[in-house]
C-alpha positions as CSV (number, residue, x, y, z in Angstrom):
1,M,-48.0,16.3,39.6
2,A,-49.4,13.9,37.0
3,Q,-47.3,13.2,33.9
4,T,-49.3,14.5,31.0
5,T,-48.7,14.9,27.3
6,S,-48.3,18.7,27.6
7,I,-45.4,18.7,30.1
8,N,-43.6,15.9,28.2
9,S,-43.9,17.4,24.7
10,E,-40.1,17.5,24.3
11,L,-39.9,13.8,24.8
12,Y,-42.6,13.1,22.2
13,T,-40.8,15.4,19.7
14,A,-37.7,13.3,20.2
15,L,-39.8,10.2,19.6
16,L,-41.1,11.6,16.2
17,G,-37.6,12.5,15.1
18,D,-36.1,9.2,16.1
19,A,-38.9,7.3,14.4
20,Q,-38.6,9.3,11.1
21,Y,-34.8,8.9,11.0
22,A,-35.0,5.1,11.8
23,A,-37.7,4.6,9.1
24,Y,-35.7,6.4,6.4
25,E,-32.4,4.9,7.3
26,S,-33.6,1.3,7.7
27,S,-35.7,0.9,4.6
28,I,-33.8,-0.8,1.7
29,A,-36.7,-0.4,-0.8
30,R,-36.7,3.4,-0.7
31,Q,-33.1,3.5,-1.8
32,L,-33.6,1.2,-4.8
33,V,-36.9,2.3,-6.4
34,T,-38.4,5.5,-7.8
35,V,-39.8,7.6,-4.9
36,F,-42.6,10.0,-5.4
37,D,-43.7,12.7,-2.9
38,M,-47.5,12.9,-2.8
39,P,-48.9,16.3,-1.7
40,A,-51.5,16.6,1.0
41,N,-55.2,16.9,0.1
42,S,-54.7,15.2,-3.2
43,G,-56.9,12.1,-2.8
44,T,-55.9,8.6,-2.1
45,T,-54.4,7.6,-5.5
46,I,-51.6,9.1,-7.5
47,N,-51.3,8.5,-11.3
48,V,-47.7,8.2,-12.5
49,P,-47.2,8.8,-16.2
50,V,-45.1,6.2,-18.1
51,W,-43.6,7.3,-21.4
52,A,-43.7,5.0,-24.4
53,T,-40.4,4.3,-26.2
54,V,-39.6,6.9,-28.8
55,G,-37.4,6.1,-31.8
56,A,-35.2,8.4,-33.9
57,A,-35.0,8.3,-37.7
58,E,-32.4,9.3,-40.3
59,L,-33.3,12.6,-41.8
60,T,-33.2,13.7,-45.4
61,E,-32.2,17.3,-46.1
62,G,-35.2,19.4,-46.8
63,V,-37.7,16.6,-46.1
64,A,-40.0,16.7,-43.0
65,P,-39.8,13.4,-41.0
66,S,-42.8,11.5,-39.8
67,A,-44.1,12.7,-36.4
68,A,-43.0,10.6,-33.5
69,D,-45.6,8.9,-31.3
70,T,-45.1,10.2,-27.7
71,N,-48.3,8.8,-26.2
72,T,-48.1,7.9,-22.5
73,T,-49.8,5.5,-20.2
74,S,-50.2,5.8,-16.4
75,V,-49.9,3.7,-13.4
76,A,-52.2,4.3,-10.4
77,I,-50.6,4.0,-7.0
78,A,-53.0,3.8,-4.1
79,V,-51.9,5.2,-0.8
80,G,-52.6,3.5,2.5
81,E,-51.6,3.8,6.2
82,V,-48.8,1.9,7.9
83,G,-48.0,2.4,11.5
84,T,-47.4,1.2,15.1
85,Y,-49.3,1.8,18.3
86,F,-48.2,1.5,21.9
87,P,-49.4,2.7,25.2
88,V,-46.6,4.0,27.5
89,T,-47.4,4.0,31.2
90,D,-46.2,6.8,33.3
91,F,-44.7,4.3,35.8
92,L,-42.6,2.6,33.0
93,R,-41.5,5.9,31.5
94,D,-40.4,7.3,34.9
95,S,-38.8,4.1,36.1
96,A,-36.7,3.1,33.1
97,H,-33.0,3.7,33.1
98,G,-32.9,4.7,29.5
99,N,-35.0,7.1,27.4
100,V,-38.1,5.0,26.8
101,I,-39.6,7.5,24.4
102,A,-36.5,7.7,22.2
103,E,-36.1,3.9,22.2
104,L,-39.7,3.4,21.2
105,G,-39.2,5.9,18.4
106,S,-36.4,3.9,17.0
107,Q,-38.4,0.7,17.3
108,A,-41.4,2.3,15.6
109,G,-39.2,3.6,12.8
110,R,-37.7,0.2,12.1
111,A,-41.1,-1.4,12.2
112,I,-42.4,1.0,9.6
113,A,-39.3,0.6,7.4
114,E,-39.8,-3.2,7.5
115,K,-43.4,-2.9,6.5
116,I,-42.5,-0.6,3.6
117,D,-39.8,-3.1,2.4
118,N,-42.2,-6.0,2.8
119,K,-44.9,-4.3,0.7
120,V,-42.4,-3.4,-2.1
121,F,-40.8,-6.8,-2.2
122,A,-44.2,-8.4,-2.4
123,L,-44.5,-6.9,-5.9
124,F,-41.6,-9.1,-7.2
125,N,-43.9,-12.0,-8.0
126,S,-46.0,-9.8,-10.2
127,I,-43.1,-9.2,-12.5
128,T,-43.7,-11.3,-15.6
129,Q,-40.0,-11.9,-16.7
130,S,-38.5,-14.7,-14.7
131,V,-35.3,-16.7,-14.2
132,G,-34.7,-19.7,-11.9
133,T,-36.7,-22.8,-11.2
134,E,-38.9,-23.7,-8.3
135,D,-37.4,-26.2,-5.8
136,S,-33.9,-25.5,-7.2
137,A,-31.0,-23.4,-6.0
138,I,-30.5,-20.1,-7.9
139,T,-27.3,-19.7,-9.8
140,I,-24.9,-17.0,-10.9
141,D,-26.1,-17.6,-14.4
142,N,-29.6,-16.8,-13.3
143,L,-28.4,-13.4,-12.1
144,L,-26.4,-12.7,-15.2
145,D,-29.3,-13.8,-17.4
146,A,-31.6,-11.4,-15.5
147,I,-29.2,-8.5,-15.9
148,A,-28.8,-9.2,-19.6
149,T,-32.6,-9.3,-20.0
150,I,-33.0,-5.9,-18.4
151,R,-30.1,-4.4,-20.5
152,G,-31.7,-5.9,-23.6
153,N,-34.8,-3.8,-22.7
154,K,-32.7,-0.6,-23.2
155,V,-32.1,0.1,-19.5
156,T,-28.8,1.8,-19.1
157,G,-28.8,3.1,-15.5
158,P,-28.1,1.3,-12.2
159,I,-29.5,-2.1,-11.6
160,H,-30.2,-3.7,-8.2
161,A,-30.8,-7.3,-7.1
162,V,-32.7,-8.1,-3.9
163,L,-32.3,-11.7,-2.7
164,G,-33.7,-13.7,0.2
165,P,-31.1,-15.1,2.7
166,R,-31.2,-18.6,1.2
167,Q,-30.9,-17.2,-2.3
168,A,-27.9,-15.1,-1.2
169,L,-26.4,-18.2,0.5
170,Q,-26.6,-20.1,-2.8
171,I,-24.8,-17.3,-4.7
172,R,-22.1,-17.1,-1.9
173,K,-21.5,-20.9,-2.1
174,A,-21.2,-20.7,-5.9
175,L,-18.7,-17.8,-5.7
176,V,-16.6,-19.5,-2.9
177,N,-16.4,-22.7,-4.9
178,A,-15.9,-21.1,-8.3
179,G,-12.1,-21.4,-8.2
180,T,-12.1,-25.2,-8.0
181,S,-13.9,-25.6,-11.3
182,A,-12.9,-22.4,-13.2
183,A,-10.5,-22.5,-16.1
184,P,-6.9,-21.9,-15.2
185,Q,-6.9,-18.4,-16.6
186,V,-9.8,-17.3,-14.4
187,A,-9.3,-19.5,-11.4
188,G,-7.2,-16.8,-9.6
189,T,-9.9,-14.2,-10.1
190,A,-12.7,-16.6,-9.0
191,N,-10.7,-17.5,-5.8
192,A,-10.1,-13.9,-5.0
193,Y,-13.8,-13.0,-5.3
194,G,-14.8,-16.1,-3.2
195,S,-12.2,-15.2,-0.5
196,A,-13.6,-11.6,-0.4
197,V,-17.1,-13.1,0.1
198,L,-15.9,-15.3,2.9
199,E,-14.2,-12.4,4.6
200,R,-16.8,-9.6,4.3
201,G,-20.0,-11.6,3.8
202,W,-21.6,-8.8,1.7
203,L,-21.9,-9.8,-1.9
204,G,-21.4,-6.3,-3.2
205,Q,-21.7,-6.0,-6.9
206,L,-22.0,-8.8,-9.4
207,G,-22.3,-8.5,-13.2
208,G,-23.0,-4.7,-12.9
209,A,-25.8,-5.1,-10.3
210,N,-25.7,-4.1,-6.7
211,I,-26.7,-7.2,-4.6
212,W,-28.9,-6.7,-1.5
213,E,-30.0,-9.3,1.0
214,S,-33.2,-9.1,2.9
215,A,-35.2,-11.5,5.2
216,L,-38.3,-9.7,4.0
217,V,-38.2,-11.3,0.5
218,K,-41.3,-13.5,0.4
219,S,-41.1,-17.3,0.6
220,D,-44.6,-18.3,-0.4
221,L,-44.4,-19.4,-4.0
222,N,-45.5,-23.0,-4.8
223,T,-47.2,-23.7,-8.0
224,D,-46.4,-27.5,-8.3
225,S,-47.7,-30.5,-6.3
226,D,-45.1,-30.6,-3.5
227,S,-45.1,-28.6,-0.3
228,E,-41.8,-26.8,-0.7
229,L,-42.0,-23.0,-0.7
230,N,-39.8,-20.8,-2.9
231,M,-38.4,-17.4,-2.5
232,V,-39.0,-14.7,-5.1
233,G,-36.3,-12.1,-5.3
234,A,-35.7,-9.8,-8.2
235,V,-33.2,-7.9,-10.4
236,F,-34.6,-4.5,-11.4
237,A,-33.9,-0.9,-12.3
238,P,-35.3,1.9,-10.1
239,S,-37.8,2.7,-13.0
240,C,-39.4,-0.8,-12.5
241,I,-41.1,0.1,-9.2
242,G,-42.7,3.2,-7.9
243,H,-43.1,4.1,-4.2
244,V,-45.3,6.9,-3.0
245,M,-45.1,8.7,0.4
246,R,-47.3,11.5,1.6
247,G,-45.5,13.7,4.1
248,G,-43.3,12.0,6.7
249,V,-43.8,9.9,9.8
250,K,-46.8,11.2,11.7
251,M,-47.5,11.0,15.5
252,K,-50.6,11.3,17.6
253,T,-50.7,11.1,21.4
254,E,-53.5,10.8,23.9
255,D,-53.2,11.0,27.6
256,K,-55.1,8.3,29.5
257,A,-55.7,9.5,33.1
258,S,-57.5,6.3,34.3
259,T,-54.5,4.1,33.3
260,R,-51.8,6.7,34.0
261,S,-50.4,6.2,30.5
262,T,-50.1,7.8,27.1
263,D,-51.2,6.3,23.9
264,I,-48.7,6.9,21.1
265,M,-49.6,6.2,17.4
266,M,-46.9,6.5,14.7
267,S,-48.0,6.2,11.1
268,V,-47.0,7.0,7.5
269,D,-49.0,7.1,4.3
270,V,-47.3,5.0,1.6
271,G,-48.1,3.1,-1.6
272,E,-46.3,1.1,-4.2
273,A,-46.8,-0.4,-7.7
274,I,-45.0,-1.8,-10.7
275,L,-44.3,1.0,-13.2
276,Q,-42.5,-0.8,-16.0
277,A,-42.4,-4.5,-15.7
278,S,-39.9,-4.9,-18.5
279,H,-37.3,-3.2,-16.3
280,G,-37.3,-6.1,-13.8
281,V,-36.9,-9.8,-13.7
282,K,-38.0,-12.0,-10.8
283,I,-35.6,-14.6,-9.4
284,V,-37.3,-17.8,-8.3
285,G,-35.5,-20.3,-6.1
286,S,-35.8,-22.8,-3.3
287,S,-36.1,-21.3,0.2
288,T,-34.4,-24.4,1.7
289,D,-31.5,-25.3,-0.6
């Protein structure tokens, strides 16, 4: 009997579940930004309201205060499709030792997650506030300066930093070597932090910001006359960037009798945009230092 879509529906259900789980668990960006669920049949763009800052005034007994201006602006986030496609031959599916469908589901989910992260991280360069210098290594001072800038803009919640691998390397080297140049009263602390970085690798938290490292941070900035490219990471609050998803991971299948295979298409509807640029600071640094 031919292997058709209908008699393998259980396998394709596993594929969808694996893909959705892998996409949600692998994406860094979805954990760090503000996520909006877009309902079906609501167009291709969602408008997110952004509230203006409202101030409070001292009141005088029996006197009505001036009315506060609570006008809002909005940010339009356009939604587009992201997905992966692969034809699975019956012969491959039936010959493989493992569960081809489930494994493809995990691969599809990771690919979708990477694309989501790539699209969100590409927004970093459009943040106007900036620290760091092209063709130079980023420093701990750059990170602390960025955090202070965001806090100065009245952001009190959690802050995240997403760095490219070379940028993270520069921070690790600075922390590991900090004890050799730190003042005697802080040398012990600096050495302890540097040792922890050497042992665990993960930077963890620095200056109140959670530090994340991703190879998907873009390395294409070059505004001077040389050919050296620079990475653009960012320090930001979740309110800086909005991410929209309509529904979950979707799957379509089509049986191909002539090729004895099944076409599988996994996709998701997503969009992203800067909501409040003042809640983020981009970090510019060499991609080679």
